[in-house]
C-alpha positions as CSV (number, residue, x, y, z in Angstrom):
1,M,123.9,38.7,100.5
2,T,120.3,38.5,99.0
3,V,116.7,39.2,100.2
4,A,116.2,35.2,100.2
5,G,118.9,34.5,102.4
6,V,118.1,37.0,104.9
7,G,114.5,36.0,105.0
8,E,111.1,38.4,105.0
9,F,111.5,38.9,108.6
10,G,115.1,39.2,108.4
11,L,115.3,42.1,105.8
12,I,112.2,43.6,107.6
13,D,114.3,44.1,111.0
14,R,117.4,45.2,109.1
15,V,115.4,48.0,107.2
16,T,113.5,49.3,110.0
17,A,116.5,49.3,112.0
18,R,117.7,52.1,109.7
19,L,114.6,54.2,110.2
20,A,114.3,57.0,112.7
21,H,111.0,58.1,113.8
22,G,109.9,61.8,114.4
23,E,107.5,63.2,117.3
24,K,104.8,62.9,114.7
25,C,105.0,58.9,115.2
26,L,103.6,57.8,118.1
27,L,104.0,54.1,117.5
28,G,106.0,52.8,114.4
29,P,106.9,49.5,112.7
30,G,106.6,46.3,115.0
31,D,102.9,46.1,115.5
32,D,99.9,45.5,112.9
33,A,99.8,49.4,112.4
34,A,101.3,52.4,113.2
35,V,100.2,55.2,115.2
36,V,100.7,58.7,113.9
37,V,99.6,62.2,115.5
38,A,96.8,64.3,113.7
39,P,96.1,67.0,115.2
40,D,94.1,68.7,112.5
41,R,91.5,65.3,113.2
42,R,91.4,65.4,109.3
43,V,94.5,63.3,107.6
44,V,95.5,64.0,103.9
45,A,96.7,60.9,101.8
46,S,98.3,60.2,98.6
47,T,100.0,56.9,97.4
48,D,102.2,56.6,94.3
49,V,104.0,53.7,92.8
50,L,107.5,53.1,91.5
51,V,108.0,50.0,88.9
52,E,111.7,49.4,87.6
53,G,112.0,49.9,84.3
54,R,108.9,52.3,83.9
55,H,109.9,54.8,86.5
56,F,113.4,54.3,87.7
57,R,116.7,51.8,86.6
58,R,119.1,50.8,88.7
59,D,122.1,51.1,86.4
60,W,121.1,55.0,86.6
61,S,120.5,55.7,90.2
62,S,121.4,54.3,93.5
63,A,118.8,52.4,96.3
64,R,119.2,55.5,98.1
65,D,118.6,57.8,95.2
66,V,115.4,55.6,94.4
67,G,114.4,56.4,97.9
68,H,114.6,59.7,97.7
69,R,112.6,60.2,94.9
70,A,109.9,57.7,95.9
71,A,109.4,59.8,98.9
72,A,109.5,62.8,97.2
73,A,106.7,62.3,94.5
74,N,104.1,61.4,97.7
75,L,105.3,64.0,100.0
76,A,105.1,66.8,97.2
77,D,101.6,65.7,96.9
78,I,100.8,66.4,100.3
79,A,102.7,69.7,100.1
80,A,100.2,70.3,96.9
81,M,97.3,70.0,99.4
82,G,98.6,72.8,101.3
83,A,99.2,70.2,104.1
84,T,102.6,69.2,106.0
85,P,103.7,65.2,105.6
86,T,103.6,63.5,108.7
87,A,104.1,59.8,107.8
88,L,105.2,57.7,104.5
89,L,104.0,53.9,104.7
90,V,106.1,51.7,101.9
91,A,105.5,48.6,100.3
92,L,108.2,46.8,98.6
93,C,108.0,43.9,96.2
94,M,110.9,42.5,94.9
95,P,113.1,39.5,93.4
96,A,114.5,37.1,95.7
97,D,118.0,37.4,94.8
98,L,117.9,41.5,95.4
99,E,120.9,42.2,97.5
100,T,120.1,43.3,101.0
101,A,122.6,46.3,100.6
102,W,120.0,47.3,98.0
103,A,116.8,47.2,100.2
104,E,118.8,49.1,103.2
105,G,120.2,51.8,100.7
106,L,116.5,52.5,99.6
107,A,115.2,52.7,103.5
108,D,118.0,55.2,103.8
109,G,116.8,57.5,101.1
110,L,113.2,57.0,101.9
111,G,114.2,58.3,105.5
112,A,116.6,60.9,104.7
113,E,113.4,62.7,102.4
114,A,110.8,62.1,104.7
115,A,113.1,63.8,107.6
116,T,113.6,66.7,105.0
117,V,109.9,67.8,106.1
118,G,110.0,65.9,109.4
119,A,108.2,63.1,108.6
120,S,109.1,59.5,109.7
121,V,108.4,55.9,107.6
122,V,106.1,54.2,110.0
123,G,105.3,51.3,108.4
124,G,104.7,49.0,105.0
125,D,104.8,45.6,103.7
126,M,107.0,43.3,101.7
127,S,106.5,40.5,99.4
128,A,108.3,38.3,96.7
129,S,107.5,39.9,93.0
130,P,109.8,39.1,89.6
131,T,109.3,43.0,89.1
132,L,110.8,45.5,91.8
133,T,108.2,47.3,92.8
134,I,107.7,50.4,95.4
135,A,104.5,51.8,96.3
136,V,104.0,54.7,98.8
137,T,101.4,56.4,101.0
138,A,102.0,59.7,102.4
139,L,99.9,61.1,105.0
140,G,99.9,64.9,106.0
141,D,98.3,67.1,108.3
142,L,96.3,70.7,107.1
143,G,97.1,72.4,110.6
144,G,93.5,73.5,110.4
145,R,93.2,75.1,107.1
146,D,91.4,74.0,104.3
147,P,93.0,71.9,101.7
148,V,93.8,74.0,98.3
149,V,91.9,71.6,95.7
150,R,92.5,71.8,91.5
151,S,88.7,73.2,91.5
152,G,88.9,76.5,92.6
153,A,91.1,78.7,90.2
154,R,89.4,81.5,88.5
155,P,89.8,83.7,85.7
156,G,91.9,86.6,86.5
157,D,94.2,84.6,88.9
158,V,98.0,84.7,88.8
159,V,99.4,81.4,87.9
160,A,102.8,80.8,90.0
161,L,105.5,78.2,90.3
162,A,107.7,77.2,93.0
163,G,110.8,74.9,92.4
164,R,113.0,73.7,89.3
165,I,111.5,72.8,86.4
166,G,112.7,70.6,83.3
167,W,115.8,69.5,85.0
168,A,114.9,66.2,86.3
169,A,113.3,65.9,82.4
170,A,116.8,67.0,80.9
171,G,118.6,64.6,83.0
172,L,116.5,61.7,82.1
173,T,117.1,62.4,78.3
174,V,121.0,62.9,79.1
175,L,121.1,59.5,80.6
176,S,118.6,57.6,78.2
177,R,121.2,58.8,75.6
178,G,124.1,56.8,77.1
179,F,125.8,60.1,79.1
180,R,126.0,61.0,82.7
181,T,127.2,64.8,82.3
182,P,126.1,67.3,82.9
183,R,125.9,65.9,86.4
184,L,123.6,68.8,87.6
185,L,121.0,67.6,85.2
186,V,121.8,63.9,85.8
187,E,121.5,64.4,89.8
188,A,118.3,66.7,89.4
189,Y,116.6,63.4,87.7
190,R,118.1,61.3,90.4
191,R,116.9,63.4,93.3
192,P,114.3,66.1,93.1
193,E,114.8,69.0,94.9
194,V,111.0,69.8,96.3
195,P,109.8,72.9,97.8
196,Y,108.1,71.6,100.3
197,P,107.3,74.4,102.7
198,A,105.7,76.3,99.7
199,G,102.4,74.3,99.5
200,P,101.4,75.3,103.1
201,H,102.8,79.1,102.5
202,A,100.2,79.1,99.3
203,A,97.6,78.0,101.6
204,R,98.1,81.1,103.9
205,L,98.5,83.1,101.2
206,G,95.2,82.2,100.1
207,A,96.1,80.3,97.0
208,T,92.8,79.2,95.0
209,A,94.0,75.9,93.4
210,M,97.4,73.7,93.3
211,I,99.1,70.9,91.9
212,D,102.6,68.9,91.9
213,I,104.2,69.0,88.7
214,S,104.7,65.3,88.5
215,D,104.3,64.6,84.6
216,G,104.9,68.1,83.0
217,L,103.6,71.8,84.0
218,L,101.1,71.9,80.8
219,A,99.8,68.6,81.4
220,D,99.3,69.1,85.2
221,L,98.2,72.6,84.7
222,G,95.3,70.7,82.1
223,H,94.4,69.2,85.2
224,V,93.3,72.4,87.3
225,A,91.9,73.9,84.0
226,A,89.6,71.2,83.7
227,A,88.6,70.9,87.5
228,S,88.1,74.5,87.6
229,G,86.4,75.2,84.1
230,V,88.7,77.7,83.2
231,G,91.6,78.2,80.6
232,I,95.3,78.8,81.5
233,D,97.8,80.9,79.6
234,V,101.3,80.3,80.3
235,R,104.0,82.7,79.5
236,R,107.1,81.1,77.7
237,D,109.0,84.0,78.7
238,A,108.5,83.5,82.4
239,F,111.2,80.8,82.3
240,E,115.2,81.4,81.8
241,V,116.9,78.4,80.3
242,P,119.7,77.6,82.4
243,G,123.1,77.2,81.0
244,Q,123.8,73.8,81.5
245,M,120.5,73.1,80.2
246,R,120.9,74.8,77.1
247,D,124.2,73.4,76.2
248,A,123.1,69.9,76.4
249,A,119.6,70.9,74.4
250,Q,121.8,72.0,72.0
251,A,124.0,68.8,72.2
252,L,121.4,66.5,72.0
253,G,119.1,68.4,69.3
254,V,116.1,69.1,72.0
255,D,114.1,72.0,72.3
256,P,114.9,72.9,75.9
257,Y,111.3,74.1,76.4
258,S,109.7,70.6,75.8
259,W,111.6,70.1,78.8
260,I,110.7,73.0,80.7
261,L,106.9,73.0,79.9
262,A,106.7,69.3,79.3
263,G,109.2,67.4,81.3
264,G,108.0,65.6,84.9
265,D,109.8,64.4,87.9
266,D,110.8,67.7,89.4
267,H,108.0,68.3,91.4
268,A,107.5,71.4,91.4
269,L,104.5,73.1,93.0
270,A,102.1,75.3,90.4
271,A,99.1,77.2,92.1
272,T,96.7,80.0,91.2
273,F,96.6,83.2,93.6
274,P,93.9,86.2,93.2
275,P,95.3,88.6,91.5
276,A,95.6,91.0,94.8
277,V,98.4,88.5,96.2
278,A,102.0,89.7,96.1
279,L,103.8,86.5,96.0
280,P,106.9,86.1,98.1
281,A,110.0,84.0,97.4
282,P,110.0,81.1,96.0
283,W,106.8,81.7,94.3
284,R,107.0,83.2,90.9
285,P,104.3,84.3,88.2
286,I,104.1,82.5,84.9
287,G,100.8,83.2,83.4
288,R,97.3,83.6,83.8
289,V,93.8,82.4,84.3
290,V,91.5,82.9,81.9
291,P,87.9,82.3,80.6
292,G,87.7,79.3,78.4
293,A,89.5,75.7,78.4
294,G,92.6,73.7,78.5
295,V,96.3,75.3,79.0
296,T,97.8,77.5,76.3
297,V,101.3,79.1,75.7
298,D,101.7,82.5,74.8
299,G,98.0,82.5,73.8
300,T,98.1,79.8,71.4
301,G,98.3,75.9,71.6
302,Y,101.4,74.0,72.4
303,D,102.5,71.6,69.8
304,G,103.7,68.6,71.1
305,P,102.6,66.2,73.8
306,P,101.9,68.6,77.5
307,G,103.4,65.7,79.5
308,W,104.0,62.0,80.4
309,D,100.9,59.6,80.1
310,H,101.8,55.9,80.9
311,F,99.1,54.3,78.6
312,R,100.0,56.9,75.5
């Protein structure tokens, strides 16, 4: 059965019936707008878009996988502000011959990923389009704290990371070469494991700046450096190459550190902390904030693209 067969409102009924609503959603789909609690009286908001052929391929990932990825990309941005995600709004543009089962699987993935942080999919929109496109807006609550922005890093701060890095990029390379193993790497690309609680945790620890690593560690740290007017130096020896990643890199003729330092889509969180802060797990030091500008690795410039750029 295709979406053309059930029609717009039939598909909306099928999709919304699959979505559970948590306590932060006071009014879900069915009216002109949803109502979400905002106890802080401030709402953190972020949006992201996934386009088939650019961000995902249906022959590489299931609909549920794509739903997890679409939700994670937005929920991670909320966590990177030091906030707790509360809700997702989803706009789905799709060809009329798309199977309804695919749209339902997407809804399952979106809802399941949101549920991991107590958030809900509370509404959205649908439209016909020749290109399958998923646009997600995430909302979050600061819990009375100030947001952790990109512009607060100061020389002497410790740069720390929470979450996996390089795994999704390795999985993407494996898939791009026509393989499906190592499965651990491929699954990391299909469904990122985001350390959502680490964002609000960093805010409580006194993080001075924070960012979601979506385009590559060096590229995203470059945004922090530029916003803060500082330099950042990353230590290569702070990263251990896991065995399966090392083996895959050797088989594919790739430097594994290109995945770790410049690969995206893991949605790890990077933050800067005053040097006096004792960093508990999952945070681990990976470098320092220094006077100057830009990002270096072991004190020298990185030879290669620092991350993903849609228009490069």
